[in-house]
BAMINU-479090 format. One record per residue (C-alpha): x, y, z. Coordinates in Angstrom, 3 decimals, padded with zeros to 6 digits. Each point is the difference from the previous one (the first is absolute). Example, Ala and Ser with C-alpha at 12.3 -4.5 7.8 and 13.67 -1.06 7.14 Angstrom:
// BAMINU-479090
<pt east="012.300" north="-004.500" up="007.800"/>
<pt east="001.370" north="003.440" up="-000.660"/>
END
This chain:
// BAMINU-479090
<pt east="-091.187" north="064.101" up="004.772"/>
<pt east="002.364" north="002.385" up="-001.699"/>
<pt east="000.863" north="003.511" up="001.743"/>
<pt east="-001.050" north="003.630" up="-001.740"/>
<pt east="002.411" north="001.354" up="002.346"/>
<pt east="002.932" north="001.657" up="-002.129"/>
<pt east="002.605" north="001.692" up="001.609"/>
<pt east="002.790" north="000.661" up="-002.385"/>
<pt east="-000.056" north="000.963" up="-003.836"/>
<pt east="001.408" north="001.566" up="-002.337"/>
<pt east="-001.179" north="003.117" up="-001.831"/>
<pt east="000.276" north="001.731" up="-003.389"/>
<pt east="-000.965" north="003.240" up="-000.004"/>
<pt east="-000.041" north="002.419" up="-002.772"/>
<pt east="-001.184" north="003.662" up="000.613"/>
<pt east="-001.199" north="002.205" up="-002.941"/>
<pt east="001.362" north="001.706" up="-002.779"/>
<pt east="000.110" north="003.822" up="-000.478"/>
<pt east="-002.295" north="000.802" up="-003.229"/>
<pt east="001.352" north="002.001" up="-002.520"/>
<pt east="000.247" north="003.848" up="-000.656"/>
<pt east="-001.362" north="001.217" up="-003.183"/>
<pt east="001.182" north="002.473" up="-002.793"/>
<pt east="-002.986" north="002.152" up="-001.218"/>
<pt east="-000.283" north="003.287" up="-001.244"/>
<pt east="-003.391" north="001.921" up="000.104"/>
<pt east="-001.376" north="000.645" up="-002.981"/>
<pt east="-003.238" north="002.211" up="-000.380"/>
<pt east="-001.676" north="001.488" up="-002.706"/>
<pt east="000.550" north="003.888" up="000.038"/>
<pt east="002.711" north="-000.046" up="003.333"/>
<pt east="003.145" north="-000.805" up="-002.292"/>
<pt east="002.947" north="-000.139" up="003.018"/>
<pt east="-001.772" north="-002.484" up="002.031"/>
<pt east="002.910" north="-001.738" up="001.509"/>
<pt east="001.104" north="-002.872" up="001.062"/>
<pt east="-002.670" north="-001.494" up="002.509"/>
<pt east="001.056" north="-003.685" up="000.793"/>
<pt east="-001.019" north="-001.415" up="003.426"/>
<pt east="002.165" north="-002.358" up="002.537"/>
<pt east="-000.464" north="-003.488" up="000.356"/>
<pt east="-001.619" north="-001.395" up="003.298"/>
<pt east="002.374" north="-001.975" up="002.892"/>
<pt east="000.171" north="-003.419" up="000.259"/>
<pt east="-001.774" north="-001.584" up="002.690"/>
<pt east="002.161" north="-001.281" up="003.023"/>
<pt east="-000.402" north="-003.495" up="001.782"/>
<pt east="-000.515" north="000.176" up="003.328"/>
<pt east="000.385" north="-002.233" up="002.959"/>
<pt east="-002.849" north="000.707" up="002.816"/>
<pt east="-000.777" north="-001.767" up="003.231"/>
<pt east="-003.692" north="-001.585" up="-000.153"/>
<pt east="-000.754" north="-000.989" up="003.529"/>
<pt east="-002.593" north="-002.946" up="-002.292"/>
<pt east="003.018" north="-001.640" up="-001.193"/>
<pt east="001.130" north="-002.671" up="001.671"/>
<pt east="001.883" north="-001.934" up="-002.763"/>
<pt east="002.053" north="000.974" up="-003.046"/>
<pt east="-002.247" north="-002.412" up="-002.207"/>
<pt east="-001.250" north="002.200" up="-002.567"/>
<pt east="003.585" north="001.047" up="-000.770"/>
<pt east="000.843" north="-003.766" up="-000.187"/>
<pt east="-002.890" north="-000.755" up="-003.037"/>
<pt east="001.220" north="003.741" up="-001.277"/>
<pt east="003.416" north="000.490" up="-000.315"/>
<pt east="000.244" north="002.773" up="-002.697"/>
<pt east="-001.948" north="003.536" up="000.778"/>
<pt east="000.631" north="003.367" up="-002.017"/>
<pt east="-001.755" north="003.431" up="000.832"/>
<pt east="-001.651" north="001.655" up="-002.676"/>
<pt east="001.821" north="002.509" up="-003.095"/>
<pt east="000.182" north="003.540" up="-000.330"/>
<pt east="-002.378" north="001.098" up="-002.556"/>
<pt east="001.856" north="001.889" up="-002.755"/>
<pt east="-000.471" north="003.806" up="-000.103"/>
<pt east="-002.119" north="001.972" up="-002.927"/>
<pt east="-000.064" north="003.076" up="-001.527"/>
<pt east="-001.841" north="002.826" up="000.891"/>
<pt east="001.974" north="-000.036" up="003.280"/>
<pt east="-002.046" north="-003.248" up="001.098"/>
<pt east="002.688" north="-001.723" up="002.596"/>
<pt east="-000.765" north="-003.946" up="-000.143"/>
<pt east="-001.176" north="-001.602" up="003.174"/>
<pt east="002.229" north="-001.381" up="002.752"/>
<pt east="-000.357" north="-003.658" up="000.462"/>
<pt east="-001.535" north="-001.276" up="002.915"/>
<pt east="002.289" north="-001.599" up="002.680"/>
<pt east="-000.188" north="-003.727" up="001.007"/>
<pt east="-000.663" north="-000.784" up="003.536"/>
<pt east="000.371" north="-003.255" up="001.268"/>
<pt east="-000.871" north="-000.981" up="003.382"/>
<pt east="002.060" north="-002.187" up="001.925"/>
<pt east="-000.097" north="-001.330" up="003.760"/>
<pt east="001.885" north="001.494" up="002.728"/>
<pt east="003.460" north="-000.684" up="000.587"/>
<pt east="000.551" north="-001.037" up="-003.591"/>
<pt east="003.859" north="000.731" up="-000.794"/>
<pt east="000.852" north="001.168" up="-003.836"/>
<pt east="003.650" north="-001.347" up="-000.492"/>
<pt east="001.770" north="000.190" up="-003.610"/>
<pt east="001.342" north="-003.147" up="-001.862"/>
<pt east="003.010" north="-000.165" up="002.000"/>
<pt east="-001.573" north="000.343" up="002.972"/>
<pt east="000.535" north="003.836" up="000.951"/>
<pt east="-003.053" north="001.294" up="002.408"/>
<pt east="-001.841" north="002.565" up="-002.170"/>
<pt east="-002.623" north="000.803" up="002.520"/>
<pt east="-001.610" north="-001.392" up="003.582"/>
<pt east="-004.072" north="000.429" up="-000.680"/>
<pt east="-001.017" north="000.040" up="003.950"/>
<pt east="-003.301" north="002.311" up="000.255"/>
<pt east="-003.190" north="000.554" up="-001.337"/>
<pt east="-000.323" north="002.188" up="-002.982"/>
<pt east="004.124" north="000.098" up="-000.224"/>
<pt east="001.316" north="000.076" up="-003.614"/>
<pt east="003.057" north="-000.401" up="-001.755"/>
<pt east="-000.047" north="001.175" up="-003.680"/>
<pt east="001.375" north="-003.034" up="-001.411"/>
<pt east="000.754" north="001.041" up="-004.024"/>
<pt east="-000.181" north="003.890" up="-000.988"/>
<pt east="-001.652" north="000.583" up="-003.389"/>
<pt east="001.343" north="001.802" up="-002.465"/>
<pt east="-000.290" north="003.640" up="-001.034"/>
<pt east="-002.330" north="001.642" up="-002.519"/>
<pt east="002.064" north="001.369" up="-002.808"/>
<pt east="-000.231" north="003.802" up="-000.971"/>
<pt east="-001.791" north="000.929" up="-002.909"/>
<pt east="001.477" north="002.902" up="-002.181"/>
<pt east="-002.152" north="002.474" up="001.520"/>
<pt east="002.253" north="-000.394" up="003.585"/>
<pt east="002.922" north="-000.229" up="-002.470"/>
<pt east="-000.395" north="003.672" up="-001.457"/>
<pt east="002.044" north="002.690" up="000.567"/>
<pt east="000.742" north="003.456" up="-001.168"/>
<pt east="002.765" north="-001.590" up="-002.329"/>
<pt east="-001.859" north="-003.353" up="-000.561"/>
<pt east="-003.062" north="001.450" up="-000.405"/>
<pt east="-001.725" north="-002.767" up="-002.171"/>
<pt east="001.852" north="-003.565" up="000.670"/>
<pt east="-000.897" north="-002.816" up="-002.062"/>
<pt east="-000.035" north="-002.511" up="002.240"/>
<pt east="-000.397" north="-001.016" up="003.400"/>
<pt east="000.988" north="-002.129" up="002.691"/>
<pt east="-000.764" north="-003.738" up="000.359"/>
<pt east="-001.279" north="-001.453" up="003.600"/>
<pt east="002.365" north="-001.526" up="002.210"/>
<pt east="-000.457" north="-004.116" up="000.425"/>
<pt east="-001.282" north="-000.873" up="003.358"/>
<pt east="002.386" north="-002.461" up="002.288"/>
<pt east="-000.295" north="-003.481" up="000.366"/>
<pt east="001.489" north="-002.249" up="002.487"/>
<pt east="-000.514" north="-003.279" up="001.733"/>
<pt east="-000.132" north="-000.018" up="003.620"/>
<pt east="-000.491" north="-002.966" up="002.539"/>
<pt east="-003.392" north="000.874" up="002.326"/>
<pt east="000.595" north="-002.480" up="002.925"/>
<pt east="-002.381" north="000.162" up="002.997"/>
<pt east="001.171" north="000.333" up="003.797"/>
<pt east="-002.529" north="-000.723" up="002.374"/>
<pt east="-000.293" north="002.258" up="002.725"/>
<pt east="-000.724" north="-001.001" up="003.448"/>
<pt east="001.046" north="000.784" up="003.850"/>
<pt east="000.754" north="-003.551" up="000.516"/>
<pt east="001.149" north="-003.016" up="-002.008"/>
<pt east="-000.520" north="-003.736" up="000.876"/>
<pt east="002.848" north="-002.174" up="-000.831"/>
<pt east="-000.191" north="-003.948" up="000.244"/>
<pt east="000.426" north="-003.282" up="-001.897"/>
<pt east="-003.041" north="-001.436" up="-002.108"/>
<pt east="-003.203" north="-001.170" up="001.818"/>
<pt east="001.761" north="002.195" up="003.248"/>
<pt east="-003.605" north="001.535" up="001.069"/>
<pt east="000.942" north="003.540" up="-001.932"/>
<pt east="-003.471" north="-000.212" up="-001.491"/>
<pt east="-002.267" north="-001.182" up="002.888"/>
<pt east="001.661" north="002.814" up="002.347"/>
<pt east="-000.776" north="003.087" up="-002.636"/>
<pt east="-003.194" north="-001.506" up="-000.248"/>
<pt east="-001.089" north="000.176" up="004.240"/>
<pt east="002.071" north="003.667" up="000.413"/>
<pt east="-001.725" north="001.459" up="-003.018"/>
<pt east="-003.124" north="000.085" up="-002.103"/>
<pt east="001.785" north="-001.614" up="-002.594"/>
<pt east="-000.631" north="-003.313" up="-001.525"/>
<pt east="003.313" north="-001.750" up="-001.460"/>
<pt east="-001.006" north="-003.498" up="-001.801"/>
<pt east="000.895" north="-002.266" up="002.632"/>
<pt east="000.821" north="-004.100" up="-000.568"/>
<pt east="002.553" north="-002.281" up="001.197"/>
<pt east="002.708" north="-000.352" up="-002.931"/>
<pt east="003.021" north="002.102" up="-000.677"/>
<pt east="-000.225" north="003.341" up="-002.077"/>
<pt east="-003.552" north="000.851" up="000.940"/>
<pt east="000.451" north="003.139" up="-000.020"/>
<pt east="001.119" north="001.454" up="-003.734"/>
<pt east="-000.279" north="003.200" up="000.271"/>
<pt east="000.271" north="002.784" up="002.790"/>
<pt east="-002.945" north="000.543" up="002.373"/>
<pt east="-000.440" north="002.865" up="001.868"/>
<pt east="-001.866" north="000.567" up="003.614"/>
<pt east="-000.790" north="003.382" up="002.147"/>
<pt east="000.561" north="-000.989" up="004.009"/>
<pt east="-001.478" north="001.977" up="002.372"/>
<pt east="001.693" north="-000.119" up="003.620"/>
<pt east="-001.658" north="002.279" up="002.400"/>
<pt east="000.255" north="003.316" up="-001.978"/>
<pt east="002.790" north="-000.803" up="-002.072"/>
<pt east="-000.401" north="-001.449" up="-003.887"/>
<pt east="002.561" north="-001.640" up="-001.923"/>
<pt east="000.145" north="-001.820" up="-002.993"/>
<pt east="001.183" north="-003.901" up="-000.111"/>
<pt east="000.998" north="-001.558" up="-003.109"/>
<pt east="000.002" north="-004.023" up="-000.835"/>
<pt east="002.350" north="-000.985" up="-002.610"/>
<pt east="000.687" north="-002.899" up="-001.706"/>
<pt east="002.348" north="-002.505" up="002.415"/>
<pt east="003.736" north="-000.350" up="-000.813"/>
<pt east="001.969" north="-003.026" up="-000.175"/>
<pt east="004.130" north="-000.329" up="000.277"/>
<pt east="001.968" north="001.691" up="-002.709"/>
<pt east="-003.719" north="002.535" up="-000.236"/>
<pt east="002.914" north="002.857" up="-000.673"/>
<pt east="000.683" north="-001.502" up="-003.012"/>
<pt east="-003.212" north="-000.444" up="-001.418"/>
<pt east="-000.784" north="-003.322" up="001.030"/>
<pt east="-003.880" north="-001.030" up="000.396"/>
<pt east="-001.838" north="004.152" up="000.673"/>
<pt east="003.208" north="000.630" up="001.443"/>
<pt east="000.304" north="003.953" up="-002.215"/>
<pt east="-003.852" north="000.204" up="000.127"/>
<pt east="000.012" north="-000.259" up="003.705"/>
<pt east="003.233" north="001.881" up="000.806"/>
<pt east="-000.753" north="002.973" up="-002.426"/>
<pt east="-003.184" north="000.749" up="001.885"/>
<pt east="001.368" north="000.212" up="003.380"/>
<pt east="002.317" north="002.602" up="-000.790"/>
<pt east="-002.078" north="002.624" up="001.636"/>
<pt east="-001.209" north="-001.466" up="002.954"/>
<pt east="001.372" north="001.258" up="002.992"/>
<pt east="-000.450" north="-003.332" up="002.285"/>
<pt east="000.221" north="-003.230" up="-000.842"/>
<pt east="-001.426" north="-002.699" up="001.542"/>
<pt east="001.617" north="-003.810" up="000.040"/>
<pt east="-003.068" north="-002.331" up="000.168"/>
<pt east="001.445" north="-003.264" up="000.948"/>
<pt east="-001.536" north="-003.311" up="-000.263"/>
<pt east="000.106" north="-001.817" up="003.041"/>
<pt east="-002.193" north="-003.038" up="-001.078"/>
<pt east="001.664" north="-000.652" up="-003.246"/>
<pt east="000.626" north="-004.199" up="-000.906"/>
<pt east="002.736" north="000.535" up="-002.303"/>
<pt east="003.406" north="-001.247" up="000.839"/>
<pt east="002.962" north="002.046" up="000.933"/>
<pt east="-002.670" north="003.157" up="001.071"/>
<pt east="000.207" north="001.604" up="003.085"/>
<pt east="-000.753" north="003.553" up="001.060"/>
<pt east="003.545" north="000.994" up="000.400"/>
<pt east="001.331" north="-001.179" up="-003.042"/>
<pt east="-003.411" north="001.523" up="-002.305"/>
<pt east="001.278" north="003.028" up="001.845"/>
<pt east="004.169" north="-000.365" up="-001.021"/>
<pt east="-001.590" north="-000.785" up="-003.780"/>
<pt east="-002.694" north="002.917" up="000.357"/>
<pt east="002.581" north="002.446" up="001.400"/>
<pt east="002.961" north="-001.196" up="-002.578"/>
<pt east="-002.639" north="000.786" up="-003.089"/>
<pt east="-000.496" north="003.693" up="001.577"/>
<pt east="003.530" north="000.723" up="000.023"/>
<pt east="000.985" north="-001.546" up="-003.458"/>
<pt east="-002.924" north="002.534" up="-001.342"/>
<pt east="001.246" north="003.172" up="-001.126"/>
<pt east="-002.630" north="002.648" up="-000.733"/>
<pt east="-000.392" north="002.613" up="-001.847"/>
<pt east="002.241" north="002.870" up="001.377"/>
<pt east="-001.571" north="002.717" up="-001.552"/>
<pt east="-003.032" north="-000.336" up="001.774"/>
<pt east="001.418" north="000.550" up="003.287"/>
<pt east="-000.415" north="-002.945" up="001.645"/>
<pt east="001.949" north="-001.842" up="002.556"/>
<pt east="001.409" north="-003.606" up="-000.530"/>
<pt east="-002.564" north="-002.577" up="001.172"/>
<pt east="002.234" north="-001.545" up="002.695"/>
<pt east="000.265" north="003.528" up="001.578"/>
<pt east="-004.009" north="000.813" up="000.934"/>
<pt east="-001.534" north="-000.712" up="002.713"/>
<pt east="-000.941" north="-003.929" up="000.544"/>
<pt east="-002.712" north="-001.657" up="001.487"/>
<pt east="-000.499" north="-003.817" up="000.408"/>
<pt east="-003.322" north="-001.488" up="000.143"/>
<pt east="-000.076" north="-003.315" up="000.763"/>
<pt east="-003.364" north="-001.597" up="-001.728"/>
<pt east="-002.245" north="-002.929" up="-000.152"/>
<pt east="000.060" north="000.001" up="004.380"/>
<pt east="-003.310" north="-001.727" up="-000.135"/>
<pt east="001.511" north="-003.372" up="-000.516"/>
<pt east="001.620" north="-000.932" up="003.186"/>
<pt east="003.137" north="-001.464" up="-000.963"/>
<pt east="000.467" north="003.060" up="-002.117"/>
<pt east="-000.809" north="001.989" up="003.065"/>
<pt east="002.652" north="-002.029" up="001.970"/>
<pt east="002.638" north="001.064" up="-002.649"/>
<pt east="-000.428" north="003.378" up="-000.138"/>
<pt east="000.244" north="000.302" up="004.097"/>
<pt east="002.996" north="-001.969" up="-000.147"/>
<pt east="002.027" north="002.126" up="-002.757"/>
<pt east="-001.702" north="003.295" up="000.994"/>
<pt east="002.998" north="000.839" up="002.514"/>
<pt east="002.488" north="-000.784" up="-002.816"/>
<pt east="-001.580" north="002.606" up="-002.321"/>
<pt east="-000.234" north="002.529" up="002.632"/>
<pt east="003.809" north="-000.507" up="001.101"/>
<pt east="000.537" north="001.373" up="-004.044"/>
<pt east="-001.546" north="003.098" up="000.921"/>
<pt east="-003.494" north="-000.635" up="-001.810"/>
<pt east="-003.436" north="000.560" up="001.217"/>
<pt east="-001.945" north="-003.201" up="-000.421"/>
<pt east="-003.635" north="-000.675" up="000.370"/>
<pt east="-002.071" north="-003.567" up="000.346"/>
<pt east="-002.928" north="000.244" up="-002.039"/>
<pt east="-002.817" north="-002.221" up="-001.667"/>
<pt east="-002.121" north="001.452" up="-002.697"/>
<pt east="-002.616" north="-002.886" up="000.385"/>
<pt east="-000.278" north="000.683" up="003.508"/>
<pt east="000.576" north="003.639" up="-000.110"/>
<pt east="002.149" north="-000.114" up="002.756"/>
<pt east="003.051" north="002.434" up="000.499"/>
<pt east="-001.090" north="002.388" up="-002.620"/>
<pt east="-001.117" north="003.521" up="002.388"/>
<pt east="003.062" north="-000.304" up="000.848"/>
<pt east="001.948" north="-000.396" up="-003.197"/>
<pt east="-002.202" north="003.085" up="-001.378"/>
<pt east="000.986" north="002.133" up="002.579"/>
<pt east="003.360" north="-000.964" up="-000.005"/>
<pt east="-000.204" north="000.979" up="-004.088"/>
<pt east="-001.376" north="002.825" up="000.544"/>
<pt east="002.504" north="001.261" up="002.482"/>
<pt east="002.924" north="-001.098" up="-002.549"/>
<pt east="-001.991" north="001.567" up="-002.827"/>
<pt east="-000.688" north="003.692" up="001.890"/>
<pt east="004.371" north="-000.076" up="001.097"/>
<pt east="000.278" north="-001.025" up="-003.964"/>
<pt east="-001.811" north="003.487" up="-001.033"/>
<pt east="000.869" north="002.269" up="002.841"/>
<pt east="004.155" north="-001.358" up="-001.476"/>
<pt east="-000.651" north="001.542" up="-003.664"/>
<pt east="001.588" north="002.993" up="-000.666"/>
<pt east="-002.114" north="003.450" up="-000.529"/>
<pt east="-000.836" north="000.320" up="-003.602"/>
<pt east="001.339" north="003.344" up="-001.439"/>
<pt east="-001.252" north="001.208" up="-002.565"/>
<pt east="002.154" north="000.617" up="-003.032"/>
<pt east="002.009" north="003.204" up="-000.127"/>
<pt east="-000.040" north="001.570" up="-003.453"/>
<pt east="003.303" north="000.323" up="-001.451"/>
<pt east="000.445" north="002.432" up="-002.848"/>
<pt east="003.543" north="-000.350" up="-001.807"/>
<pt east="000.723" north="002.511" up="-003.192"/>
<pt east="001.703" north="-000.847" up="-002.673"/>
<pt east="003.400" north="000.008" up="000.181"/>
<pt east="001.934" north="003.409" up="-002.193"/>
<pt east="002.202" north="-002.493" up="-001.602"/>
<pt east="-003.028" north="-002.384" up="-000.949"/>
<pt east="-000.509" north="-000.015" up="-003.701"/>
<pt east="-002.581" north="-002.430" up="000.071"/>
<pt east="001.898" north="-003.040" up="-002.378"/>
<pt east="003.162" north="-001.565" up="000.058"/>
<pt east="001.908" north="-001.581" up="-003.262"/>
<pt east="001.682" north="-003.042" up="000.207"/>
<pt east="002.346" north="-001.484" up="-002.268"/>
<pt east="-000.446" north="-003.811" up="-000.499"/>
<pt east="001.515" north="-002.348" up="-002.170"/>
<pt east="-002.108" north="-002.284" up="-002.140"/>
<pt east="000.625" north="-002.862" up="-002.645"/>
<pt east="-000.952" north="002.989" up="-002.842"/>
<pt east="002.818" north="002.066" up="001.919"/>
<pt east="-000.145" north="003.349" up="002.501"/>
<pt east="-002.965" north="001.086" up="000.656"/>
<pt east="-001.630" north="002.977" up="001.940"/>
<pt east="-003.087" north="-000.806" up="002.304"/>
<pt east="-001.823" north="003.113" up="001.798"/>
<pt east="-001.841" north="-000.494" up="002.972"/>
<pt east="-002.286" north="002.259" up="001.578"/>
<pt east="-003.759" north="000.406" up="000.519"/>
<pt east="-000.395" north="003.033" up="-001.949"/>
<pt east="001.833" north="-001.449" up="-003.410"/>
<pt east="-001.858" north="-003.342" up="000.388"/>
<pt east="-003.407" north="001.481" up="000.365"/>
<pt east="000.529" north="002.379" up="-002.920"/>
<pt east="000.927" north="-002.665" up="-002.170"/>
<pt east="-002.743" north="-002.048" up="001.086"/>
<pt east="-002.385" north="003.143" up="-001.405"/>
<pt east="001.448" north="000.371" up="-003.001"/>
<pt east="-002.057" north="-001.203" up="-003.535"/>
<pt east="003.347" north="-000.865" up="-001.703"/>
<pt east="-002.542" north="000.090" up="-003.542"/>
<pt east="000.273" north="003.994" up="000.540"/>
<pt east="002.526" north="001.803" up="-001.324"/>
<pt east="-000.631" north="003.051" up="002.040"/>
<pt east="-000.835" north="-002.176" up="003.170"/>
<pt east="003.914" north="-001.228" up="-000.158"/>
<pt east="001.249" north="003.233" up="-000.544"/>
<pt east="-001.766" north="000.954" up="003.398"/>
<pt east="001.379" north="-002.862" up="001.569"/>
<pt east="003.970" north="000.999" up="-001.297"/>
<pt east="-000.868" north="003.685" up="001.357"/>
<pt east="-000.974" north="-001.347" up="003.372"/>
<pt east="003.099" north="-001.845" up="000.467"/>
<pt east="002.153" north="002.407" up="-001.362"/>
<pt east="-001.225" north="002.697" up="002.714"/>
<pt east="-000.019" north="-002.911" up="002.866"/>
<pt east="003.952" north="000.021" up="-000.988"/>
<pt east="-000.185" north="-003.483" up="-001.580"/>
<pt east="002.281" north="000.719" up="-003.552"/>
<pt east="002.607" north="002.010" up="002.340"/>
<pt east="000.458" north="-003.235" up="002.451"/>
<pt east="000.046" north="-001.866" up="-003.214"/>
<pt east="002.689" north="002.033" up="-001.439"/>
<pt east="002.148" north="-000.195" up="003.651"/>
<pt east="-000.518" north="-003.974" up="000.494"/>
<pt east="002.222" north="-000.636" up="-003.748"/>
<pt east="-003.393" north="-000.354" up="-001.931"/>
<pt east="000.520" north="000.925" up="-003.699"/>
<pt east="-002.471" north="000.147" up="-002.841"/>
<pt east="-002.043" north="-003.407" up="-001.336"/>
<pt east="001.105" north="-001.442" up="003.743"/>
<pt east="-002.945" north="-002.447" up="001.341"/>
<pt east="-001.847" north="001.740" up="003.063"/>
<pt east="-002.415" north="-001.619" up="002.120"/>
<pt east="-002.721" north="001.880" up="001.807"/>
<pt east="-001.970" north="-001.850" up="002.548"/>
<pt east="000.457" north="-003.011" up="002.850"/>
<pt east="002.055" north="-003.688" up="-001.663"/>
<pt east="-003.595" north="-001.466" up="-000.781"/>
<pt east="-001.272" north="002.619" up="-001.871"/>
<pt east="002.183" north="002.296" up="-001.537"/>
<pt east="-000.160" north="001.677" up="-002.911"/>
<pt east="002.565" north="-000.200" up="-002.423"/>
<pt east="001.399" north="003.175" up="-002.053"/>
<pt east="002.765" north="000.818" up="-002.112"/>
<pt east="001.390" north="003.330" up="001.052"/>
<pt east="-000.139" north="002.950" up="-002.310"/>
<pt east="001.245" north="003.517" up="001.912"/>
<pt east="-003.100" north="002.572" up="-000.218"/>
<pt east="001.467" north="002.766" up="-002.470"/>
<pt east="-002.420" north="002.541" up="000.286"/>
<pt east="-001.963" north="000.145" up="003.024"/>
<pt east="-003.900" north="001.261" up="-000.347"/>
<pt east="-002.105" north="-001.493" up="-002.011"/>
<pt east="-002.924" north="002.684" up="000.313"/>
<pt east="001.847" north="002.745" up="-001.690"/>
<pt east="000.195" north="-002.270" up="-003.067"/>
<pt east="-002.325" north="000.176" up="-002.557"/>
<pt east="-001.632" north="-002.741" up="-001.246"/>
<pt east="-003.626" north="-002.306" up="-000.290"/>
<pt east="-001.132" north="-000.867" up="003.511"/>
<pt east="001.246" north="-003.743" up="001.232"/>
<pt east="003.222" north="000.630" up="-002.101"/>
<pt east="003.559" north="000.870" up="001.333"/>
<pt east="001.853" north="001.449" up="-002.770"/>
<pt east="003.333" north="-001.499" up="002.231"/>
<pt east="-001.769" north="-003.080" up="-000.707"/>
<pt east="-000.205" north="000.217" up="-003.836"/>
<pt east="002.143" north="-001.642" up="-001.984"/>
<pt east="-001.562" north="000.555" up="-003.128"/>
<pt east="001.665" north="002.945" up="-002.351"/>
<pt east="-000.753" north="001.143" up="-003.917"/>
<pt east="002.950" north="-000.466" up="-001.956"/>
<pt east="001.748" north="003.175" up="-001.828"/>
<pt east="000.101" north="001.009" up="-003.698"/>
<pt east="003.744" north="-000.787" up="000.005"/>
<pt east="-000.644" north="-003.643" up="001.929"/>
<pt east="-002.506" north="-000.972" up="-002.752"/>
<pt east="001.970" north="001.097" up="-002.826"/>
<pt east="003.076" north="-002.175" up="001.592"/>
<pt east="-002.468" north="-003.022" up="000.378"/>
<pt east="-000.834" north="000.561" up="-003.634"/>
<pt east="003.363" north="-000.367" up="-000.997"/>
<pt east="000.982" north="-002.302" up="001.934"/>
<pt east="-003.055" north="-002.247" up="-001.595"/>
<pt east="001.022" north="001.064" up="-003.624"/>
<pt east="004.080" north="-001.460" up="000.846"/>
<pt east="-001.552" north="-003.564" up="001.108"/>
<pt east="-002.145" north="-000.238" up="-003.013"/>
<pt east="003.225" north="000.651" up="-002.492"/>
<pt east="001.799" north="-001.949" up="002.336"/>
<pt east="-002.083" north="-002.775" up="-000.440"/>
<pt east="-000.464" north="000.721" up="-003.879"/>
<pt east="003.177" north="000.037" up="-000.263"/>
<pt east="000.865" north="-003.679" up="001.437"/>
<pt east="-003.084" north="-001.506" up="-001.657"/>
<pt east="002.028" north="000.842" up="-003.888"/>
<pt east="003.100" north="-001.204" up="001.030"/>
<pt east="-001.730" north="-002.766" up="000.902"/>
<pt east="-001.687" north="-000.493" up="-003.480"/>
<pt east="003.407" north="001.106" up="-002.014"/>
<pt east="001.615" north="-003.096" up="002.054"/>
<pt east="-002.477" north="-002.210" up="-001.291"/>
<pt east="-002.176" north="-001.027" up="003.041"/>
<pt east="-003.292" north="000.904" up="-001.797"/>
<pt east="-001.111" north="001.558" up="-002.735"/>
<pt east="-003.172" north="001.846" up="-001.376"/>
<pt east="-002.620" north="-000.501" up="-002.181"/>
<pt east="002.047" north="002.495" up="-002.276"/>
<pt east="003.427" north="-002.056" up="000.312"/>
<pt east="-001.718" north="-003.398" up="-001.773"/>
<pt east="-001.495" north="001.774" up="-002.985"/>
END
């Protein structure tokens, strides 16, 4: 039967876009000077991962890998702001590790209720009411909402347990968990019966700890053979590893010492995530359990190899999950090692809030000179210029002029002059994958609010001009001269006999 346990998925998330601001002017009878009253757009919803104790698998994300938060509502007239988009809360099991596609760990979610904002929603655009100033009394434009973040992450579930059982397939790990705890994993006499991790809570006196039964491994598990990676991934958080050795196996070439050596080799070759703060698996506390002692030959073999194992510095227990012998001593021994591991954990220190003031020489942007196939280009990289460009409605000339004034005030044009840019050069604003391309024209007269013109226009961008009387006369003279030249050419061709009129035929 296929399992529904999923411990690794690729999740595509998109935060909500911010709502657009609105350009509106109050118009009411008998109230002439109403002024701008456009509201702001709402903030887009964010995508949040939250640890849910009721979740035990990532199966839901496997079936629905694309998730998107709600967008913010646009503003409206009469100073009505748009509503914020609702955050999308995604419940994940405890022990979920969030990674980028390149393997970088973004978050390690441990503890019920722990949250991590994986994608932030876009800001809402300002309406013309918020853009009004003593100089720009009635803006004819509004700012657009910013798009929300979109990214692809990998969710990986790493089982949270104090003790992990390590062994070959059919070594009796599931049977051992079933008699030590109340867990009831599937038990059968064929290899790879356990396909999903099973957790059980063990009580030894006043101590309680969690034990994990994970899929068995075979030689080459660190390279992914069998269920190797699925096995090894779930014991990265375990502080105590128990080698479960089958002393009653009938497979040729199998004995307790060779099985232990093979297990130790696989543990030493597996490289856990260093960012999780775990030690290498081969350096953790290890206990050897010689299982299936209810078989007489297995009991004799276990007693025979026990001195050799203890000579290696390993603690050895001879148990039988079927006969339930040696389990009490094993459970108290595990409780002692778990208590020691918990006591050795470093004390959790609350993270201090560090305030980093802005440097006095930080302009907020950087101008880079780049060589492109079309020639030299200048790229402007910075949070403010990139955000301002995304907020600009380029179909509105007044909004474009407002952007030019903001960039000039920030010092972008001066920096372009220092970098060697001239009028007509290509200027890119934003990151390489999502940049806006401009043909740079230096601003000659800043302050569009001082220029009289209809709302939504900027006289600096108005290329239309009415011809003067003298220009009209010159164009008329040019038309007369062209007509006379054409008539003279036709007369010359007629006299040369190239063509004739009806009058000439008479």
